[in-house]
N, C-alpha and C positions, 0 to 999 in steps of 0.2 A: 177555104179549102186548100188553096195553094200554100198559104202560110202554115197550115197544119202539116202538110206534106213535107215542107222544108224543115220544120221543127222536128218532125219524126225522123227524117234522114239524119239531121244533126245529132239527135239523141242516140240513134243507132250507131253512128260513127263514134261517138264518145264511149258508149258501152263496149263497142268492138275493140277499140285500142286498149281500153282499161282491162277488158277480159283477157286479151292477148298478153298484156304486161303481167297480169296475175298468173297466167298459165306458164309463162316462160320462166326459166331460171336466169335471173339477172345477176351478172357478175361484173364487178368493178375491180380491175387488177392493180389499182394504185390509189391509196388515200393516205395522207400524211398527218392525220389527226393525232396520232400518238406523239410524234415529235413536236408538232406545233401547238398542241393543247394539253394533252395528258401530262407530258414531261414538264409543263410549265404551270401545273397546278389546277387546270380545268378538268372537270369530271364529265365525261360523255354520258354518264347515267342521268345527268340533269339536262334540262332544256337549255341549249346553248345558242338558240336562234339569235342572230345578230352578232354573235361572237365567233362562231365557227361555221363551216359548211355542213358539219356532221354531228350527230349524237344518236344514241340508240333508238329513240322514238322516231327520229326523222329517217333513219335507215328503213324502218318498217313502213313509214308513210310513203317512201319513194319506191317501195317494192323491191328493195335490194335483198337478194337471197344469199349472195356470197361476196364478202368484202376481203380483199387482200390488203392488210394494213402494212404500210411501209415501215420498216425498221431503219431509221436514218439518223446519221450524224454527219456533219460536214467535214471539210478538210482540216478544221481546227482540232479534230480528234485524230490521234495517231497511235504510235506504239504504246502499249500498256493502258490506253484510254478508250480507243474505238470499240474494241471487242467487249470490254467491260460495260460501256454505255449501251451498246446494242443489247446486251443481255438484261440490263435494267429495264430497257424498253419492252423487251419480250416479257419480262416479269409483270410489267404493268398491264399488258393485255391479258395474260393468264389471270391476274387478280380481278380484272373487270369481268371476265367471263365467269370466274368462280362465284362472283357475287350476283350474277344474273343468269344462272343456269336455265331458267325458264324461258329466256329470250335468246340466248347466245350459246354457241357451241364451238369449241376449238376443233379445227379440221386439218388433218394432215394427209388424208388419203381420199381417193374418189369415193370409196364406200362410205366414209364418214361424211363427205359432202352430201351425198344422196340422203343419208340418214338425217342430217340437219334440215335439209329442204323438206323432207317428209314430215318432220316434227314442227315445221314452220318456225325454225330458229335461224337467226343470222349465222351463217357459216363463216367463222373467223379464221382467216389464213394470214400468213406473214411472208413478206418478201424483203430481203436485205438489200437496201438501195446503196450499193457501193462496196466494191471488193476490198477497199481499205479496211473494212471492219473485221476481215478475217486475219489482218495483220501478218500476211505472207505465210500463214501456217495452215496446212491442210487439216490438221487436227481441229482447228477452230471452225473450218468449213464443215467438218463432220459434226461438230457440236451444234452448229446452227441447224443442220438437218435433223439431228436427234431431237431438237427442241421444237420441231414442226415447221421450220422455214421451207416454203415450197419453191422459191426462186431466189437467185441472187443476181443483181445488176452488176456486171463485171466492173464497171467504174461508175462513180458519180461524176460531177464536173471535174473533180481532181483525178489525175492519173494515179495508178499504183506503180510499184516497181516492175510489175509484170504485164500491165495493160495501159494503153493510152486512151484518154477520154476524147470525146468530140470537141470539147472546149479547148483542150490543150493542142490537139492536132490542128485546130483552126487558128489559134492565136499564138501558139508557141512552136509552130512546126519546124522552124529553123534551129531551135535550141534544145529540142528533145533528145535525150540520149539514145532513144530507140522509138520506133513507131510500131503499134500493133501488139500482138501477144509475144512474149518471150517463151522459151521452152517451158518455164514454170507456169506461165499463163495458159499454155495449151494443156498442161497437166491438170490445172484447175478445171478447165472445161471437161476434160475426160473424167475427172473425179466426180463432177456434178452429174454427168451422164450415168456413171456407175451407181451413184446414190439414188438417182431418180429425182434430182433437184433441177428444175427448169433453168436454162441459161437465158438471162434477160439482156437484150442488146440495146435497150434505151441508154442514152448518155455516152455510149462508146464511140470512139473515133472510127473513121471509115476503114483504116487498116485493121484495127481491132475487130471490127465487124466482119471483114472478109476472113481474117484468120480464124475467128470463132466459127463462122459458117462452114469453113473448110475442115474444121477439127471435130465439131460435134457429130455424134451419131444419133441424136434425138432431135425432134422439132424444137425450135427456140420460141421464145416470146419476145415481143418488143412491148414493154408494159405500159408505156405512156409517151407516145410520139405521134407526129403527123407527117404530111407529105411535103417534101422540100420544093417540089415544082410549084406548089400553090403559095408557099411562104418559105423563102430560102434562108432559114436560120440553121445554125449548126446542129440543133437537136432533132431536126426532121430528117426523114429518110429520102434519099434520091431514088430515082426510078429503078435502077438496077438492084438496089438494096431491097426495094419492095418486091420485085420479081423473085429475088433470091429467097426471101422469107417464104413466099408462096411455094417455090420449088422445094424448099426444105420441109414444108408441111406445117410451118409455124403460123403465128397469129400476131398481127400488129394492132395494138389497142390505142384508140384515139385519145390524145391528151386534150383536155378541155381548156388549157391555158390560152388566153386570148393572144398572147405574144407568139404562140406557135400556130395559131389559126389564121390570124389576119396580118398581112404584110405591112399594114399601116399602124398597127398597134404600138410597136416599140418607138416609132417616131412621136406619136401622140403622148406616150408615157414619158419620154424624155422632156417634152415641153411641159408636162405637168410637174415633173420633179424640178425642173428649172424654175418654175413659178414659186416653189417652196425651197429654194436652194439653202437658205440659212438653217432651216430645220433639218434638211438632209445632211448638211455639213456637221451639224451638232451630233447627229446620230452616228456619223462616221467616226467622229472623235471619241465616241463612247464604245467603239469597236464593234458596232453592229455590222453583220454581213450584208452584202448588197441585197440579197433576196429578203432579208428581215426588214431592211429599210423600206423596200417597195411594198411589202405586205402591211407594215405599220402605217405608212402614209396613205395607203388605199383605205384602211379602216378608219383613219381620221377624216379623210375627205371623200366619202363614198360617192357623193353626187358628181364630183368632178371626174372620177374614174368611170362611173357608170356611163357618162356621156360618150366615151369612145370605145365602149365594149362592142365586139362584133356580134353577129347574129348566129343563132342555132343553124340556120341555113348554110352559113359559111363553114361551120364545123362539119356538117354533113357533106359538103363539097369535098372535103378531104376523104371522107369515107367512100364516096362515089369514085374518087380517083384511085384509091387503093383497090377497090373492087374491080375497076376496069383493068388494072395491071395484074392483079394477083388472084382475083376471084373472091366471091362472097364467103368462102370457107376460111379466109385468112384475115379477117378484121373483127375487132371487138372494141370494148370500152375500157379506158384506163384514165379516169377523170383527172387525177392529181389534185382533187379537192383537198383543201386545208394545207396545200403546199403551193398555192397560187393566189395572187391578189385579184385576179379577174378571170371570169369565165364568160362565154357568150350569153347574151340575153336569149331566153329567160332562165338560164341554168344557174339559179341563185344559190342552190344548195342541193343536197342529196334527195330532196323531195321531188326534184324536177325530172327524174328519170322517165316517168311515163310520157313526158312530152317528146322524148326522143323516139319512143315507140310510135307515138302518133305521127311524128314527122317522117319516120321511115316508111310507114304505110302510105302516107300521102305521096311519097316519092316513087311509089310503085313496087316496093319490095314485098314479096310474098310473106305470108305469116311464117312459113317454114324458114325463110331466109332471115326474117327479123329475129326469130328464136336463136338462130346460129350467131348472129351479131351480138345479141344481148348476153349470151353465155355459153351456148353449146360448143362454139369453136374453142374457147378456152378449156372447157372440160375435156374435149377430145385430146388436146395437147397435154393436159395434166395427166390423163390416163396413159398416153403414149410414153411419157417420161417415167411413169411409175411402174410400167409393166415388168421391168427387171430391176426395180429399185430395192432398197434394203429396208423399207418400212413394213 
């Protein structure tokens, strides 16, 4: 009898979190599958299990309702190449959606988002990851918006002429010609506000962060970052930054990257790469970027990398920390899937999202708060930015 009761409670618990996950609007604000797979010849219309974190069928299986696809190219793209490449990437998403209209829908407004959810289609949105892709021209920013881009990350790891990145402010602080936003950079933020395009403060340096917070008239997002206090890496937010996003009305979306979650991860990764130094050196000679080397080596030696992955609990410690400082209205999910070589166990791919819902309930979050975290917080900021936008 007791075993039957325990099993019944277990079954109810499983049904409860699964039902909540189905009922919620699940939003992920950052996925790199376009640049890491589509632009390299892989087709997310096929089953890419074992090759990528994402494909169309697995988005459905994971209960993802809204996916913001990252439009990305790195610092090797510049004048006359970055904007062009970004548009080719945008074209690729439009083509995929065009071939799969029964499953996917391009979304550029809150009304379209709700329509896609009602039709049980994946709402496909876009965020430009790096201001270098507008090539210092407001007309290019306007073009991105007209094509449906919902946010722009002011910098990637590379600074622009008008905004300094977190990486550069950390490692090149004594040699930078300026720190933070220039007058033109503030003009970019104001233009984004006018358009209704969300300002994304992931990747930006501290001075750029504060300049942007003090310039924007709309709530910001931080599309894929964690808490500096739990793991002091340049890409995570310090306490005062977290509080400032809350005061601004914005949302910080947790990055699943193990190196941003666990303070021991980078040390373990360095040891792993050192064990394969000759292969790493060979890839460097072939002009592979650092992040490409790490992703390539992780795919070649998955068992070694799996051994030092952090836990889902460690990721949610970051969520708890942000909630403590800013409140539950100011946190969401921004996985960085397909832009990372490692995520916490057992977040192996986009099918794992229901496990986050289950873990949040286990931590004592109410169903209403779980829905906020899974997507409602993002939708609120999206609406707030679009209220006086031009779309």
